[in-house]
PyMOL Python script that loads the backbone (N, CA, C, O; Angstrom):
from pymol import cmd

cmd.read_pdbstr("""\
ATOM      1  N   UNK A   1     -32.316  70.881  36.443  1.00  0.00           N
ATOM      2  CA  UNK A   1     -31.573  69.649  36.557  1.00  0.00           C
ATOM      3  C   UNK A   1     -30.123  69.813  36.136  1.00  0.00           C
ATOM      4  O   UNK A   1     -29.261  69.049  36.570  1.00  0.00           O
ATOM      5  N   UNK A   2     -29.847  70.789  35.306  1.00  0.00           N
ATOM      6  CA  UNK A   2     -28.461  71.006  34.881  1.00  0.00           C
ATOM      7  C   UNK A   2     -27.555  71.335  36.054  1.00  0.00           C
ATOM      8  O   UNK A   2     -26.359  71.046  36.018  1.00  0.00           O
ATOM      9  N   UNK A   3     -28.114  71.932  37.086  1.00  0.00           N
ATOM     10  CA  UNK A   3     -27.305  72.370  38.217  1.00  0.00           C
ATOM     11  C   UNK A   3     -27.099  71.293  39.267  1.00  0.00           C
ATOM     12  O   UNK A   3     -26.238  71.442  40.134  1.00  0.00           O
ATOM     13  N   UNK A   4     -27.856  70.231  39.212  1.00  0.00           N
ATOM     14  CA  UNK A   4     -27.807  69.208  40.254  1.00  0.00           C
ATOM     15  C   UNK A   4     -26.404  68.651  40.464  1.00  0.00           C
ATOM     16  O   UNK A   4     -26.003  68.391  41.599  1.00  0.00           O
ATOM     17  N   UNK A   5     -25.657  68.466  39.380  1.00  0.00           N
ATOM     18  CA  UNK A   5     -24.354  67.831  39.485  1.00  0.00           C
ATOM     19  C   UNK A   5     -23.210  68.774  39.102  1.00  0.00           C
ATOM     20  O   UNK A   5     -22.150  68.310  38.681  1.00  0.00           O
ATOM     21  N   UNK A   6     -23.404  70.076  39.240  1.00  0.00           N
ATOM     22  CA  UNK A   6     -22.319  71.012  38.929  1.00  0.00           C
ATOM     23  C   UNK A   6     -21.168  70.767  39.906  1.00  0.00           C
ATOM     24  O   UNK A   6     -21.391  70.528  41.092  1.00  0.00           O
ATOM     25  N   UNK A   7     -19.972  70.828  39.408  1.00  0.00           N
ATOM     26  CA  UNK A   7     -18.761  70.591  40.193  1.00  0.00           C
ATOM     27  C   UNK A   7     -18.722  69.197  40.810  1.00  0.00           C
ATOM     28  O   UNK A   7     -18.007  68.974  41.787  1.00  0.00           O
ATOM     29  N   UNK A   8     -19.473  68.271  40.258  1.00  0.00           N
ATOM     30  CA  UNK A   8     -19.510  66.895  40.745  1.00  0.00           C
ATOM     31  C   UNK A   8     -19.468  65.956  39.549  1.00  0.00           C
ATOM     32  O   UNK A   8     -19.715  66.355  38.411  1.00  0.00           O
ATOM     33  N   UNK A   9     -19.148  64.701  39.834  1.00  0.00           N
ATOM     34  CA  UNK A   9     -19.273  63.675  38.802  1.00  0.00           C
ATOM     35  C   UNK A   9     -20.758  63.525  38.478  1.00  0.00           C
ATOM     36  O   UNK A   9     -21.604  63.632  39.365  1.00  0.00           O
ATOM     37  N   UNK A  10     -21.067  63.281  37.230  1.00  0.00           N
ATOM     38  CA  UNK A  10     -22.466  63.099  36.833  1.00  0.00           C
ATOM     39  C   UNK A  10     -23.098  61.975  37.635  1.00  0.00           C
ATOM     40  O   UNK A  10     -22.434  61.016  38.028  1.00  0.00           O
ATOM     41  N   UNK A  11     -24.396  62.115  37.869  1.00  0.00           N
ATOM     42  CA  UNK A  11     -25.087  61.111  38.650  1.00  0.00           C
ATOM     43  C   UNK A  11     -26.447  60.792  38.084  1.00  0.00           C
ATOM     44  O   UNK A  11     -26.815  61.255  37.004  1.00  0.00           O
ATOM     45  N   UNK A  12     -27.177  60.009  38.812  1.00  0.00           N
ATOM     46  CA  UNK A  12     -28.487  59.562  38.358  1.00  0.00           C
ATOM     47  C   UNK A  12     -29.574  60.586  38.676  1.00  0.00           C
ATOM     48  O   UNK A  12     -29.451  61.380  39.608  1.00  0.00           O
ATOM     49  N   UNK A  13     -30.621  60.547  37.891  1.00  0.00           N
ATOM     50  CA  UNK A  13     -31.845  61.294  38.154  1.00  0.00           C
ATOM     51  C   UNK A  13     -32.981  60.302  37.951  1.00  0.00           C
ATOM     52  O   UNK A  13     -33.097  59.687  36.891  1.00  0.00           O
ATOM     53  N   UNK A  14     -33.812  60.151  38.967  1.00  0.00           N
ATOM     54  CA  UNK A  14     -34.943  59.236  38.877  1.00  0.00           C
ATOM     55  C   UNK A  14     -36.224  60.049  38.745  1.00  0.00           C
ATOM     56  O   UNK A  14     -36.446  61.001  39.492  1.00  0.00           O
ATOM     57  N   UNK A  15     -37.066  59.662  37.784  1.00  0.00           N
ATOM     58  CA  UNK A  15     -38.322  60.357  37.560  1.00  0.00           C
ATOM     59  C   UNK A  15     -39.450  59.341  37.574  1.00  0.00           C
ATOM     60  O   UNK A  15     -39.385  58.315  36.897  1.00  0.00           O
ATOM     61  N   UNK A  16     -40.481  59.633  38.350  1.00  0.00           N
ATOM     62  CA  UNK A  16     -41.668  58.779  38.425  1.00  0.00           C
ATOM     63  C   UNK A  16     -42.871  59.661  38.132  1.00  0.00           C
ATOM     64  O   UNK A  16     -43.009  60.738  38.711  1.00  0.00           O
ATOM     65  N   UNK A  17     -43.737  59.213  37.243  1.00  0.00           N
ATOM     66  CA  UNK A  17     -44.952  59.953  36.904  1.00  0.00           C
ATOM     67  C   UNK A  17     -46.131  59.037  37.160  1.00  0.00           C
ATOM     68  O   UNK A  17     -46.146  57.884  36.728  1.00  0.00           O
ATOM     69  N   UNK A  18     -47.121  59.563  37.870  1.00  0.00           N
ATOM     70  CA  UNK A  18     -48.304  58.747  38.135  1.00  0.00           C
ATOM     71  C   UNK A  18     -49.553  59.623  38.153  1.00  0.00           C
ATOM     72  O   UNK A  18     -49.487  60.836  38.353  1.00  0.00           O
ATOM     73  N   UNK A  19     -50.664  58.985  37.943  1.00  0.00           N
ATOM     74  CA  UNK A  19     -51.960  59.652  38.016  1.00  0.00           C
ATOM     75  C   UNK A  19     -52.601  59.256  39.338  1.00  0.00           C
ATOM     76  O   UNK A  19     -52.673  58.076  39.678  1.00  0.00           O
ATOM     77  N   UNK A  20     -53.067  60.259  40.079  1.00  0.00           N
ATOM     78  CA  UNK A  20     -53.598  59.988  41.411  1.00  0.00           C
ATOM     79  C   UNK A  20     -54.693  60.998  41.756  1.00  0.00           C
ATOM     80  O   UNK A  20     -54.442  62.203  41.750  1.00  0.00           O
ATOM     81  N   UNK A  21     -55.882  60.530  42.052  1.00  0.00           N
ATOM     82  CA  UNK A  21     -56.991  61.381  42.496  1.00  0.00           C
ATOM     83  C   UNK A  21     -57.192  62.622  41.630  1.00  0.00           C
ATOM     84  O   UNK A  21     -57.274  63.733  42.154  1.00  0.00           O
ATOM     85  N   UNK A  22     -57.270  62.446  40.318  1.00  0.00           N
ATOM     86  CA  UNK A  22     -57.522  63.560  39.416  1.00  0.00           C
ATOM     87  C   UNK A  22     -56.338  64.478  39.182  1.00  0.00           C
ATOM     88  O   UNK A  22     -56.508  65.597  38.697  1.00  0.00           O
ATOM     89  N   UNK A  23     -55.135  64.018  39.521  1.00  0.00           N
ATOM     90  CA  UNK A  23     -53.927  64.819  39.324  1.00  0.00           C
ATOM     91  C   UNK A  23     -52.833  63.975  38.690  1.00  0.00           C
ATOM     92  O   UNK A  23     -52.838  62.747  38.778  1.00  0.00           O
ATOM     93  N   UNK A  24     -51.909  64.653  38.059  1.00  0.00           N
ATOM     94  CA  UNK A  24     -50.667  64.025  37.605  1.00  0.00           C
ATOM     95  C   UNK A  24     -49.596  64.425  38.610  1.00  0.00           C
ATOM     96  O   UNK A  24     -49.406  65.612  38.878  1.00  0.00           O
ATOM     97  N   UNK A  25     -48.903  63.448  39.163  1.00  0.00           N
ATOM     98  CA  UNK A  25     -47.835  63.676  40.142  1.00  0.00           C
ATOM     99  C   UNK A  25     -46.508  63.279  39.498  1.00  0.00           C
ATOM    100  O   UNK A  25     -46.360  62.162  39.003  1.00  0.00           O
ATOM    101  N   UNK A  26     -45.553  64.197  39.509  1.00  0.00           N
ATOM    102  CA  UNK A  26     -44.212  63.923  39.000  1.00  0.00           C
ATOM    103  C   UNK A  26     -43.263  64.002  40.187  1.00  0.00           C
ATOM    104  O   UNK A  26     -43.206  65.011  40.891  1.00  0.00           O
ATOM    105  N   UNK A  27     -42.532  62.935  40.393  1.00  0.00           N
ATOM    106  CA  UNK A  27     -41.607  62.807  41.521  1.00  0.00           C
ATOM    107  C   UNK A  27     -40.198  62.692  40.929  1.00  0.00           C
ATOM    108  O   UNK A  27     -39.916  61.755  40.183  1.00  0.00           O
ATOM    109  N   UNK A  28     -39.319  63.636  41.258  1.00  0.00           N
ATOM    110  CA  UNK A  28     -37.963  63.674  40.705  1.00  0.00           C
ATOM    111  C   UNK A  28     -36.961  63.619  41.857  1.00  0.00           C
ATOM    112  O   UNK A  28     -37.073  64.380  42.819  1.00  0.00           O
ATOM    113  N   UNK A  29     -35.989  62.723  41.757  1.00  0.00           N
ATOM    114  CA  UNK A  29     -34.955  62.597  42.793  1.00  0.00           C
ATOM    115  C   UNK A  29     -33.573  62.577  42.161  1.00  0.00           C
ATOM    116  O   UNK A  29     -33.369  62.004  41.090  1.00  0.00           O
ATOM    117  N   UNK A  30     -32.622  63.218  42.847  1.00  0.00           N
ATOM    118  CA  UNK A  30     -31.224  63.138  42.435  1.00  0.00           C
ATOM    119  C   UNK A  30     -30.336  63.239  43.670  1.00  0.00           C
ATOM    120  O   UNK A  30     -30.796  63.624  44.745  1.00  0.00           O
ATOM    121  N   UNK A  31     -29.060  62.889  43.507  1.00  0.00           N
ATOM    122  CA  UNK A  31     -28.077  62.976  44.590  1.00  0.00           C
ATOM    123  C   UNK A  31     -27.154  64.173  44.384  1.00  0.00           C
ATOM    124  O   UNK A  31     -26.025  64.189  44.874  1.00  0.00           O
ATOM    125  N   UNK A  32     -27.637  65.154  43.668  1.00  0.00           N
ATOM    126  CA  UNK A  32     -26.834  66.327  43.337  1.00  0.00           C
ATOM    127  C   UNK A  32     -26.667  67.290  44.500  1.00  0.00           C
ATOM    128  O   UNK A  32     -26.976  66.981  45.651  1.00  0.00           O
ATOM    129  N   UNK A  33     -26.169  68.463  44.156  1.00  0.00           N
ATOM    130  CA  UNK A  33     -25.896  69.529  45.111  1.00  0.00           C
ATOM    131  C   UNK A  33     -27.187  69.919  45.843  1.00  0.00           C
ATOM    132  O   UNK A  33     -28.249  70.034  45.231  1.00  0.00           O
ATOM    133  N   UNK A  34     -27.076  70.119  47.151  1.00  0.00           N
ATOM    134  CA  UNK A  34     -28.238  70.574  47.924  1.00  0.00           C
ATOM    135  C   UNK A  34     -28.666  71.947  47.421  1.00  0.00           C
ATOM    136  O   UNK A  34     -27.832  72.759  47.019  1.00  0.00           O
ATOM    137  N   UNK A  35     -29.949  72.196  47.448  1.00  0.00           N
ATOM    138  CA  UNK A  35     -30.514  73.385  46.829  1.00  0.00           C
ATOM    139  C   UNK A  35     -31.371  74.137  47.838  1.00  0.00           C
ATOM    140  O   UNK A  35     -32.184  73.529  48.534  1.00  0.00           O
ATOM    141  N   UNK A  36     -31.198  75.455  47.923  1.00  0.00           N
ATOM    142  CA  UNK A  36     -32.015  76.284  48.817  1.00  0.00           C
ATOM    143  C   UNK A  36     -33.227  76.788  48.042  1.00  0.00           C
ATOM    144  O   UNK A  36     -33.220  77.896  47.505  1.00  0.00           O
ATOM    145  N   UNK A  37     -34.242  75.978  47.994  1.00  0.00           N
ATOM    146  CA  UNK A  37     -35.462  76.276  47.228  1.00  0.00           C
ATOM    147  C   UNK A  37     -36.117  77.571  47.694  1.00  0.00           C
ATOM    148  O   UNK A  37     -36.689  78.301  46.884  1.00  0.00           O
ATOM    149  N   UNK A  38     -36.042  77.861  48.978  1.00  0.00           N
ATOM    150  CA  UNK A  38     -36.683  79.069  49.522  1.00  0.00           C
ATOM    151  C   UNK A  38     -36.013  80.353  49.036  1.00  0.00           C
ATOM    152  O   UNK A  38     -36.602  81.429  49.141  1.00  0.00           O
ATOM    153  N   UNK A  39     -34.788  80.258  48.505  1.00  0.00           N
ATOM    154  CA  UNK A  39     -34.084  81.451  48.049  1.00  0.00           C
ATOM    155  C   UNK A  39     -34.512  81.893  46.643  1.00  0.00           C
ATOM    156  O   UNK A  39     -34.146  82.980  46.197  1.00  0.00           O
ATOM    157  N   UNK A  40     -35.280  81.061  45.955  1.00  0.00           N
ATOM    158  CA  UNK A  40     -35.699  81.385  44.592  1.00  0.00           C
ATOM    159  C   UNK A  40     -36.875  82.353  44.645  1.00  0.00           C
ATOM    160  O   UNK A  40     -37.940  82.032  45.172  1.00  0.00           O
ATOM    161  N   UNK A  41     -36.662  83.531  44.096  1.00  0.00           N
ATOM    162  CA  UNK A  41     -37.696  84.571  44.097  1.00  0.00           C
ATOM    163  C   UNK A  41     -38.368  84.625  42.723  1.00  0.00           C
ATOM    164  O   UNK A  41     -37.800  84.180  41.725  1.00  0.00           O
ATOM    165  N   UNK A  42     -39.569  85.168  42.687  1.00  0.00           N
ATOM    166  CA  UNK A  42     -40.264  85.360  41.424  1.00  0.00           C
ATOM    167  C   UNK A  42     -39.500  86.383  40.591  1.00  0.00           C
ATOM    168  O   UNK A  42     -39.249  87.494  41.059  1.00  0.00           O
ATOM    169  N   UNK A  43     -39.129  86.028  39.373  1.00  0.00           N
ATOM    170  CA  UNK A  43     -38.319  86.938  38.559  1.00  0.00           C
ATOM    171  C   UNK A  43     -39.139  88.122  38.019  1.00  0.00           C
ATOM    172  O   UNK A  43     -40.357  88.037  37.862  1.00  0.00           O
ATOM    173  N   UNK A  44     -38.447  89.199  37.749  1.00  0.00           N
ATOM    174  CA  UNK A  44     -39.041  90.363  37.100  1.00  0.00           C
ATOM    175  C   UNK A  44     -38.962  90.103  35.597  1.00  0.00           C
ATOM    176  O   UNK A  44     -37.925  90.338  34.977  1.00  0.00           O
ATOM    177  N   UNK A  45     -40.051  89.621  35.016  1.00  0.00           N
ATOM    178  CA  UNK A  45     -40.036  89.217  33.616  1.00  0.00           C
ATOM    179  C   UNK A  45     -39.812  90.403  32.675  1.00  0.00           C
ATOM    180  O   UNK A  45     -39.195  90.250  31.620  1.00  0.00           O
ATOM    181  N   UNK A  46     -40.306  91.575  33.049  1.00  0.00           N
ATOM    182  CA  UNK A  46     -40.071  92.770  32.234  1.00  0.00           C
ATOM    183  C   UNK A  46     -38.568  93.055  32.127  1.00  0.00           C
ATOM    184  O   UNK A  46     -38.063  93.392  31.056  1.00  0.00           O
ATOM    185  N   UNK A  47     -37.868  92.913  33.253  1.00  0.00           N
ATOM    186  CA  UNK A  47     -36.417  93.120  33.276  1.00  0.00           C
ATOM    187  C   UNK A  47     -35.711  92.102  32.380  1.00  0.00           C
ATOM    188  O   UNK A  47     -34.764  92.449  31.673  1.00  0.00           O
ATOM    189  N   UNK A  48     -36.169  90.841  32.408  1.00  0.00           N
ATOM    190  CA  UNK A  48     -35.586  89.805  31.557  1.00  0.00           C
ATOM    191  C   UNK A  48     -35.684  90.197  30.090  1.00  0.00           C
ATOM    192  O   UNK A  48     -34.728  90.049  29.329  1.00  0.00           O
ATOM    193  N   UNK A  49     -36.858  90.702  29.703  1.00  0.00           N
ATOM    194  CA  UNK A  49     -37.063  91.088  28.307  1.00  0.00           C
ATOM    195  C   UNK A  49     -36.205  92.303  27.960  1.00  0.00           C
ATOM    196  O   UNK A  49     -35.516  92.310  26.940  1.00  0.00           O
ATOM    197  N   UNK A  50     -36.249  93.318  28.802  1.00  0.00           N
ATOM    198  CA  UNK A  50     -35.513  94.550  28.535  1.00  0.00           C
ATOM    199  C   UNK A  50     -34.003  94.317  28.449  1.00  0.00           C
ATOM    200  O   UNK A  50     -33.335  94.892  27.589  1.00  0.00           O
ATOM    201  N   UNK A  51     -33.475  93.489  29.322  1.00  0.00           N
ATOM    202  CA  UNK A  51     -32.031  93.251  29.368  1.00  0.00           C
ATOM    203  C   UNK A  51     -31.600  92.034  28.550  1.00  0.00           C
ATOM    204  O   UNK A  51     -30.425  91.668  28.540  1.00  0.00           O
ATOM    205  N   UNK A  52     -32.557  91.414  27.866  1.00  0.00           N
ATOM    206  CA  UNK A  52     -32.287  90.243  27.020  1.00  0.00           C
ATOM    207  C   UNK A  52     -31.513  89.170  27.785  1.00  0.00           C
ATOM    208  O   UNK A  52     -30.558  88.584  27.276  1.00  0.00           O
ATOM    209  N   UNK A  53     -31.951  88.931  29.018  1.00  0.00           N
ATOM    210  CA  UNK A  53     -31.300  87.943  29.875  1.00  0.00           C
ATOM    211  C   UNK A  53     -31.610  86.535  29.376  1.00  0.00           C
ATOM    212  O   UNK A  53     -32.653  86.295  28.768  1.00  0.00           O
ATOM    213  N   UNK A  54     -30.698  85.617  29.638  1.00  0.00           N
ATOM    214  CA  UNK A  54     -30.877  84.222  29.255  1.00  0.00           C
ATOM    215  C   UNK A  54     -30.793  83.349  30.497  1.00  0.00           C
ATOM    216  O   UNK A  54     -29.989  83.599  31.394  1.00  0.00           O
ATOM    217  N   UNK A  55     -31.620  82.337  30.537  1.00  0.00           N
ATOM    218  CA  UNK A  55     -31.585  81.381  31.636  1.00  0.00           C
ATOM    219  C   UNK A  55     -32.199  81.922  32.911  1.00  0.00           C
ATOM    220  O   UNK A  55     -32.567  83.093  33.002  1.00  0.00           O
ATOM    221  N   UNK A  56     -32.299  81.040  33.893  1.00  0.00           N
ATOM    222  CA  UNK A  56     -32.786  81.435  35.209  1.00  0.00           C
ATOM    223  C   UNK A  56     -34.287  81.436  35.380  1.00  0.00           C
ATOM    224  O   UNK A  56     -34.787  81.877  36.414  1.00  0.00           O
ATOM    225  N   UNK A  57     -35.017  80.954  34.394  1.00  0.00           N
ATOM    226  CA  UNK A  57     -36.473  80.950  34.501  1.00  0.00           C
ATOM    227  C   UNK A  57     -37.070  79.558  34.702  1.00  0.00           C
ATOM    228  O   UNK A  57     -38.291  79.412  34.759  1.00  0.00           O
ATOM    229  N   UNK A  58     -36.229  78.547  34.808  1.00  0.00           N
ATOM    230  CA  UNK A  58     -36.722  77.174  34.912  1.00  0.00           C
ATOM    231  C   UNK A  58     -37.675  76.944  36.072  1.00  0.00           C
ATOM    232  O   UNK A  58     -38.769  76.414  35.877  1.00  0.00           O
ATOM    233  N   UNK A  59     -37.278  77.331  37.264  1.00  0.00           N
ATOM    234  CA  UNK A  59     -38.156  77.110  38.420  1.00  0.00           C
ATOM    235  C   UNK A  59     -39.397  77.970  38.351  1.00  0.00           C
ATOM    236  O   UNK A  59     -40.466  77.555  38.799  1.00  0.00           O
ATOM    237  N   UNK A  60     -39.272  79.158  37.799  1.00  0.00           N
ATOM    238  CA  UNK A  60     -40.448  80.011  37.632  1.00  0.00           C
ATOM    239  C   UNK A  60     -41.472  79.306  36.729  1.00  0.00           C
ATOM    240  O   UNK A  60     -42.668  79.302  37.021  1.00  0.00           O
ATOM    241  N   UNK A  61     -40.994  78.720  35.643  1.00  0.00           N
ATOM    242  CA  UNK A  61     -41.890  77.995  34.743  1.00  0.00           C
ATOM    243  C   UNK A  61     -42.502  76.771  35.424  1.00  0.00           C
ATOM    244  O   UNK A  61     -43.694  76.502  35.279  1.00  0.00           O
ATOM    245  N   UNK A  62     -41.686  76.044  36.159  1.00  0.00           N
ATOM    246  CA  UNK A  62     -42.185  74.861  36.869  1.00  0.00           C
ATOM    247  C   UNK A  62     -43.280  75.268  37.864  1.00  0.00           C
ATOM    248  O   UNK A  62     -44.329  74.628  37.932  1.00  0.00           O
ATOM    249  N   UNK A  63     -43.030  76.327  38.628  1.00  0.00           N
ATOM    250  CA  UNK A  63     -44.024  76.796  39.598  1.00  0.00           C
ATOM    251  C   UNK A  63     -45.292  77.291  38.913  1.00  0.00           C
ATOM    252  O   UNK A  63     -46.400  77.044  39.389  1.00  0.00           O
ATOM    253  N   UNK A  64     -45.125  77.994  37.791  1.00  0.00           N
ATOM    254  CA  UNK A  64     -46.267  78.567  37.079  1.00  0.00           C
ATOM    255  C   UNK A  64     -47.141  77.508  36.419  1.00  0.00           C
ATOM    256  O   UNK A  64     -48.353  77.691  36.300  1.00  0.00           O
ATOM    257  N   UNK A  65     -46.541  76.413  35.994  1.00  0.00           N
ATOM    258  CA  UNK A  65     -47.273  75.396  35.237  1.00  0.00           C
ATOM    259  C   UNK A  65     -47.890  74.313  36.108  1.00  0.00           C
ATOM    260  O   UNK A  65     -48.658  73.488  35.613  1.00  0.00           O
ATOM    261  N   UNK A  66     -47.570  74.302  37.391  1.00  0.00           N
ATOM    262  CA  UNK A  66     -48.076  73.258  38.283  1.00  0.00           C
ATOM    263  C   UNK A  66     -48.914  73.857  39.402  1.00  0.00           C
ATOM    264  O   UNK A  66     -48.773  75.031  39.742  1.00  0.00           O
ATOM    265  N   UNK A  67     -49.789  73.028  39.969  1.00  0.00           N
ATOM    266  CA  UNK A  67     -50.635  73.479  41.070  1.00  0.00           C
ATOM    267  C   UNK A  67     -49.914  73.416  42.412  1.00  0.00           C
ATOM    268  O   UNK A  67     -50.181  74.219  43.305  1.00  0.00           O
ATOM    269  N   UNK A  68     -48.997  72.456  42.550  1.00  0.00           N
ATOM    270  CA  UNK A  68     -48.188  72.338  43.767  1.00  0.00           C
ATOM    271  C   UNK A  68     -46.777  71.938  43.384  1.00  0.00           C
ATOM    272  O   UNK A  68     -46.571  71.111  42.495  1.00  0.00           O
ATOM    273  N   UNK A  69     -45.805  72.535  44.067  1.00  0.00           N
ATOM    274  CA  UNK A  69     -44.403  72.176  43.888  1.00  0.00           C
ATOM    275  C   UNK A  69     -43.784  72.094  45.271  1.00  0.00           C
ATOM    276  O   UNK A  69     -43.902  73.022  46.071  1.00  0.00           O
ATOM    277  N   UNK A  70     -43.122  70.976  45.547  1.00  0.00           N
ATOM    278  CA  UNK A  70     -42.480  70.801  46.855  1.00  0.00           C
ATOM    279  C   UNK A  70     -41.053  70.316  46.647  1.00  0.00           C
ATOM    280  O   UNK A  70     -40.783  69.471  45.793  1.00  0.00           O
ATOM    281  N   UNK A  71     -40.160  70.862  47.435  1.00  0.00           N
ATOM    282  CA  UNK A  71     -38.765  70.426  47.420  1.00  0.00           C
ATOM    283  C   UNK A  71     -38.385  70.040  48.837  1.00  0.00           C
ATOM    284  O   UNK A  71     -38.757  70.707  49.802  1.00  0.00           O
ATOM    285  N   UNK A  72     -37.637  68.949  48.945  1.00  0.00           N
ATOM    286  CA  UNK A  72     -37.079  68.567  50.246  1.00  0.00           C
ATOM    287  C   UNK A  72     -35.765  67.838  50.019  1.00  0.00           C
ATOM    288  O   UNK A  72     -35.528  67.266  48.955  1.00  0.00           O
ATOM    289  N   UNK A  73     -34.923  67.867  51.032  1.00  0.00           N
ATOM    290  CA  UNK A  73     -33.638  67.162  51.006  1.00  0.00           C
ATOM    291  C   UNK A  73     -33.729  66.056  52.047  1.00  0.00           C
ATOM    292  O   UNK A  73     -33.885  66.323  53.238  1.00  0.00           O
ATOM    293  N   UNK A  74     -33.632  64.814  51.587  1.00  0.00           N
ATOM    294  CA  UNK A  74     -33.765  63.666  52.484  1.00  0.00           C
ATOM    295  C   UNK A  74     -32.657  62.665  52.162  1.00  0.00           C
ATOM    296  O   UNK A  74     -32.515  62.228  51.020  1.00  0.00           O
ATOM    297  N   UNK A  75     -31.884  62.312  53.170  1.00  0.00           N
ATOM    298  CA  UNK A  75     -30.858  61.279  52.999  1.00  0.00           C
ATOM    299  C   UNK A  75     -29.884  61.557  51.867  1.00  0.00           C
ATOM    300  O   UNK A  75     -29.519  60.642  51.129  1.00  0.00           O
ATOM    301  N   UNK A  76     -29.460  62.805  51.719  1.00  0.00           N
ATOM    302  CA  UNK A  76     -28.514  63.152  50.672  1.00  0.00           C
ATOM    303  C   UNK A  76     -29.116  63.237  49.276  1.00  0.00           C
ATOM    304  O   UNK A  76     -28.389  63.292  48.285  1.00  0.00           O
ATOM    305  N   UNK A  77     -30.447  63.247  49.198  1.00  0.00           N
ATOM    306  CA  UNK A  77     -31.133  63.318  47.904  1.00  0.00           C
ATOM    307  C   UNK A  77     -32.007  64.559  47.834  1.00  0.00           C
ATOM    308  O   UNK A  77     -32.652  64.933  48.814  1.00  0.00           O
ATOM    309  N   UNK A  78     -32.024  65.194  46.664  1.00  0.00           N
ATOM    310  CA  UNK A  78     -32.977  66.264  46.376  1.00  0.00           C
ATOM    311  C   UNK A  78     -34.245  65.599  45.887  1.00  0.00           C
ATOM    312  O   UNK A  78     -34.204  64.754  44.992  1.00  0.00           O
ATOM    313  N   UNK A  79     -35.370  65.973  46.468  1.00  0.00           N
ATOM    314  CA  UNK A  79     -36.642  65.376  46.075  1.00  0.00           C
ATOM    315  C   UNK A  79     -37.610  66.495  45.715  1.00  0.00           C
ATOM    316  O   UNK A  79     -37.925  67.358  46.535  1.00  0.00           O
ATOM    317  N   UNK A  80     -38.073  66.460  44.469  1.00  0.00           N
ATOM    318  CA  UNK A  80     -39.045  67.421  43.972  1.00  0.00           C
ATOM    319  C   UNK A  80     -40.336  66.673  43.695  1.00  0.00           C
ATOM    320  O   UNK A  80     -40.320  65.597  43.098  1.00  0.00           O
ATOM    321  N   UNK A  81     -41.451  67.238  44.127  1.00  0.00           N
ATOM    322  CA  UNK A  81     -42.749  66.665  43.828  1.00  0.00           C
ATOM    323  C   UNK A  81     -43.588  67.751  43.175  1.00  0.00           C
ATOM    324  O   UNK A  81     -43.818  68.811  43.756  1.00  0.00           O
ATOM    325  N   UNK A  82     -44.041  67.472  41.961  1.00  0.00           N
ATOM    326  CA  UNK A  82     -44.860  68.414  41.204  1.00  0.00           C
ATOM    327  C   UNK A  82     -46.246  67.822  41.044  1.00  0.00           C
ATOM    328  O   UNK A  82     -46.392  66.633  40.758  1.00  0.00           O
ATOM    329  N   UNK A  83     -47.257  68.643  41.226  1.00  0.00           N
ATOM    330  CA  UNK A  83     -48.633  68.170  41.065  1.00  0.00           C
ATOM    331  C   UNK A  83     -49.378  69.095  40.120  1.00  0.00           C
ATOM    332  O   UNK A  83     -49.404  70.311  40.309  1.00  0.00           O
ATOM    333  N   UNK A  84     -49.984  68.501  39.102  1.00  0.00           N
ATOM    334  CA  UNK A  84     -50.837  69.237  38.164  1.00  0.00           C
ATOM    335  C   UNK A  84     -52.221  68.608  38.227  1.00  0.00           C
ATOM    336  O   UNK A  84     -52.401  67.436  37.896  1.00  0.00           O
ATOM    337  N   UNK A  85     -53.199  69.406  38.659  1.00  0.00           N
ATOM    338  CA  UNK A  85     -54.569  68.923  38.745  1.00  0.00           C
ATOM    339  C   UNK A  85     -55.184  68.894  37.346  1.00  0.00           C
ATOM    340  O   UNK A  85     -55.005  69.820  36.555  1.00  0.00           O
ATOM    341  N   UNK A  86     -55.897  67.834  37.062  1.00  0.00           N
ATOM    342  CA  UNK A  86     -56.566  67.695  35.773  1.00  0.00           C
ATOM    343  C   UNK A  86     -57.944  68.344  35.865  1.00  0.00           C
ATOM    344  O   UNK A  86     -58.608  68.253  36.898  1.00  0.00           O
ATOM    345  N   UNK A  87     -58.369  68.991  34.797  1.00  0.00           N
ATOM    346  CA  UNK A  87     -59.664  69.670  34.815  1.00  0.00           C
ATOM    347  C   UNK A  87     -60.820  68.687  34.748  1.00  0.00           C
ATOM    348  O   UNK A  87     -61.886  68.946  35.306  1.00  0.00           O
ATOM    349  N   UNK A  88     -60.623  67.573  34.079  1.00  0.00           N
ATOM    350  CA  UNK A  88     -61.679  66.574  33.988  1.00  0.00           C
ATOM    351  C   UNK A  88     -61.059  65.203  33.869  1.00  0.00           C
ATOM    352  O   UNK A  88     -59.888  65.066  33.516  1.00  0.00           O
ATOM    353  N   UNK A  89     -61.835  64.209  34.160  1.00  0.00           N
ATOM    354  CA  UNK A  89     -61.378  62.831  34.027  1.00  0.00           C
ATOM    355  C   UNK A  89     -61.318  62.456  32.556  1.00  0.00           C
ATOM    356  O   UNK A  89     -62.197  62.833  31.782  1.00  0.00           O
ATOM    357  N   UNK A  90     -60.294  61.721  32.167  1.00  0.00           N
ATOM    358  CA  UNK A  90     -60.156  61.287  30.780  1.00  0.00           C
ATOM    359  C   UNK A  90     -60.520  59.840  30.660  1.00  0.00           C
ATOM    360  O   UNK A  90     -60.469  59.279  29.566  1.00  0.00           O
TER     361      UNK A  90
END
""", "prot")
cmd.dss("prot")
cmd.show_as("cartoon", "prot")
cmd.util.cbc("prot")
cmd.orient("prot")
């Protein structure tokens, strides 16, 4: 989210969280910079440790912690949908 408004005036970020059919769905929207989600590759974590790199793991963590992650650009908005399936009903 830090990158959404780089080189731009700060803007809004809308977050909606809901429970649906045994899953938690997180819907995030912003009017920030368009993002090429397909260009994000799985990082070499060994290299990160060896070179003591900082940053750049946010999307990797998001993908690793969720069952589904979708990004789309619609009407000048970045839309992310994250789905985490629950193991049991609470």
